[in-house]
N, C-alpha and C positions, 0 to 999 in steps of 0.2 A: 490284131487290134485288141485293146483292152477296154474295160469299162471307163477308164479315165478319158477315153476319146469322146465320151458323150456326157452331156449334162442334162438334168431334168429341170423343168420349170413349169409354172402354171400357164395355162392357155390365156391368151389375151385376144380381144376382138380383132386386132389387126393380123392375127394368125389364120383367120378363116380361109383366105384364098389358098395358102400353102397347105393347110390341113385338107381342104377339099380336093386339091390336086393330088395330094399323097393318097387319100382314100381311093380315088379313081385309079391311080397307077398300081396301088397294092392289090386291089381286087381284080384289076384287069390281068395282072400277072398270075394270080391264083386261078382265075377262070377265063382263059383267053377266048373261049367261044361265046362269051357274053359281052355285049357292048355296054360298058358301064357309063359311057357318055350319055346313054339313054336314061340312066338312073340318077343323073346329077340333080335334077329338080327335086326328086324325092330326098336325096341326101341333104341338100341345103335346108329343106324344111325340117328334116329329122335333126340335123345339127343344131338348128335354132332351138328346137324343143329340148334337145339334150342339155343345152346350156342352162335351162331352167332348173333341172333336178340333178345334174351330174357335176362332178369335179373332173376336169380334163387336164391331163398332165402331158406335156410335150417332152420328147427326147430330141436333143440337137447335137450335131457334131460339135465338140468343144472348140475346135479351131475355127477361126473366122473363115467364111462368112456365117457360121453357125446354122448351116442348112438343116432343115427338119429331117430327122431320122425316124420318127415315129410318134404315135400318140396313143393314149388310152383314156376312155371315158367311163366313169363308174358313178353310180348313184350311191352316195353315202347313206341314204335313207333305206334303200332296199338291198344294197350289195350287188346290184346287177351290173355286170361288166358288159356294156353295150357295144363298145367299139375298141378294138386294138388293131393298129396298123403299123407295120414296119416297112420303111422304104426298101425297095428291092436291093439297093446297093448297101444297105446296112444289115441285111439278113445274115444270120449265122455269126453275128458279132456281139451277141449278148444284149442287144437293145430290147428285144422282146422280154427277156428275163428281167431287165431293169424296170420295164413298164409294168410287168406283172407284180413285181415287188412294190412299186408305187401304188398299184391297185389294192394290194393287200393292206397297205397302211391306211387307205381310204375305207375299205370294207373290213375293218379289223375283226368283226365277228363272223365273217364269212363272205364268200362271193359265189355268184352263179352266172352262167353264160350259156348261150346256145352256139353250137358249131355244126356246120353241115356234115352229115355222115360221110360224104365222099371226100372231105378235106382231111386226108390221112396225115398230112404234114402238121396241120393245126392240132389234130387230136393227139399226136405224139408229143408236140410241144407242151400242151396243157397238162398232159400226164406227168411230164418231167417237172412241171411247176407245181405239182401236188394236187391237181384236180382229178376227180373221179367222175365217171359217167353215172348220173343219178336218174336218168329217164330218157324217154324219146318223145319227140313232138314233130310238128310240121311248121316250117316257116310260113307265117301267114301272108307274106308278100309274094314269095316265089313258089310256094308249094313244095319246096325241097324238104326231104326228111332231115331232121336235126337231132342231135343229142343235147340234153341239158347236162352240163357238167358243173360240179360244185367243188369248192375248196373251203375247208374249215381249219382254223388255227389249231395247232396241237396244244392240248391243255397241259399246263405245267403240272408236274406231279405234286401231290399234297405232301406237306412236311410231316 
């Protein structure tokens, strides 16, 4: 499958249910020992707050019925990439890379994010997308150790 199989578009309020379901499925796949249905109330509140300060971009399968393939939420003010989720059936099909490129257009001066230290797949993905580990922290909700990763645009050479 190629990138032409997906299209990007801005989030609309009627996408909330599909985005919430995708968030739960994606995280449940990444961490099968955690019951993410127990975290839905937190996510719904967080999602409502994200919409106040973030731009949210959806990736959909280009063919009808245009099923949600992923989303990314980035604060244009701070460059914080708060959420990126790719549907399990769309992983390894370049959807994540498309969403990171959309995030880079939102956070043109740079991005940062937190990723769980034990999420080796995500760490590898972000490195391939040009992010570097810039520090360590702890997730304030889960207590899990995380890396802060950053991306900065490459400066054009001076003439």
